[in-house]
Structure formats: structure tokens, C-alpha cells
C-alpha positions, -999 to +999 in steps of 0.1 A: -022+359-159-014+384-186+016+406-179+011+428-209-011+427-241+011+401-258+029+383-229+017+360-202+032+349-169+032+314-183+054+323-212+080+338-188+080+308-164+076+279-188+106+255-189+107+221-205+138+214-185+121+222-152+091+200-162+113+171-171+133+174-139+106+181-114+117+217-107+089+241-097+097+273-115+073+295-097+077+333-095+071+351-062+050+383-062+082+404-062+095+385-092+061+389-110+066+427-106+100+424-123+084+402-150+058+428-157+086+454-162+105+428-184+073+422-205+069+459-210+104+460-225+096+429-246+065+447-260+089+474-273+111+447-288+080+430-304+069+463-319+104+470-333+106+435-348+071+436-362+060+402-351+055+375-325+083+367-301+091+331-291+105+330-255+128+301-248+138+312-213+124+339-190+123+336-152+145+309-137+141+300-100+175+294-083+172+256-086+165+257-123+192+282-129+217+260-111+206+229-128+211+243-163+245+259-154+233+295-155+253+323-139+248+328-102+242+365-109+218+359-139+191+385-144+169+355-153+167+347-115+153+382-108+128+381-137+145+408-157+160+387-186+145+369-216+160+346-242+140+347-274+138+344-312+117+362-338+119+340-368+096+364-388+123+391-384+154+371-389+186+357-373+197+365-338+224+388-353+199+407-373+177+410-342+206+422-320+215+449-346+179+461-348+175+464-310+209+480-306+201+506-332+163+508-324+163+532-294+152+506-268+167+510-234+181+477-220+207+466-195+223+438-215+218+425-250+236+393-261+236+376-295+239+339-286+249+314-313+245+316-350+214+312-372+199+286-348+208+307-317+188+332-297+190+367-283+193+374-246+180+407-234+178+421-198+158+450-186+176+451-152+174+485-136+211+494-145+202+499-182+239+499-192+232+494-229+258+466-229+258+447-262+278+414-264+283+384-286+285+350-269+312+326-283+309+289-275+340+267-277+339+230-286+333+220-250+303+243-247+321+269-225+310+305-233+330+337-235+318+371-244+331+399-265+317+433-275+292+433-303+300+459-328 
């Protein structure tokens, strides 16, 4: 099922972790509605960045989110969040700066990791325009600070 011109439901529900661990990451009709809204936001991101987006994590059913150690309040569980890269455009930091300054309305935007990291964006209804940087310690614990 196509959610928008460039994004399919399969892209937003695909999970190698879920496949390897027998978790059915299936979105309900209500979640699919949220994913359509999310995909519309991602179309704006794609246009701003000028190229294809590689989604590494979209929707996460509760079992998948728990298995990977995701936040219990993650927007991924509602279908509003996407983790992605756009190698054609550049690093996660460059992408974060472009989106922050690009006039796109979002709830949360997080630069996660360095050159080999990814960008997290949420189009949850709050639209707080919150922009953060994720910092990972040696044990893999994450903390967040404002992205300036």
C-alpha cells in the first residue's frame, strides 16, 4: 500500500529485528492513518533534502518497541516517528540543520550519532519544534541535549 507518492506502508513497518525475532510488526487502521500523516511530513523532508530517504525505523508495535529498548512513550508506537538517513544529502548533523532551518513543522527532531548515525523526526500532533542531539555513553545509554 502506498501512503504517499514516495513512501509505502512496507517501508514504515519493515523491521529486520522483528523478522529475526518473530515479532509481527503490523499496523492497525488507526496507526495507518497516523503513518499517512507521517509520510506526508517525510515527503516535505525528501523535497527539502533533494533525494531518496532510507527509513531504518518507522512504526514499532509495542512488542517490538519493548524488545529493542525503546521509550514507552515513543512516537514510533503511534506511527508518528521515523528514523532515517539521506546519504545523498549528507550527515545526520547536516540533515538536522537543514530540517531545523527549512520551515518544516515537526514535533521532535533528533540528531542521533555521528557520521554513521541517523535522524529521528516525529510529526506527532504537538508540533513542538523540539530539536535535540542524542549523546550515547560507553554503555550505550542515551541522554539528550538541545541542538543549537
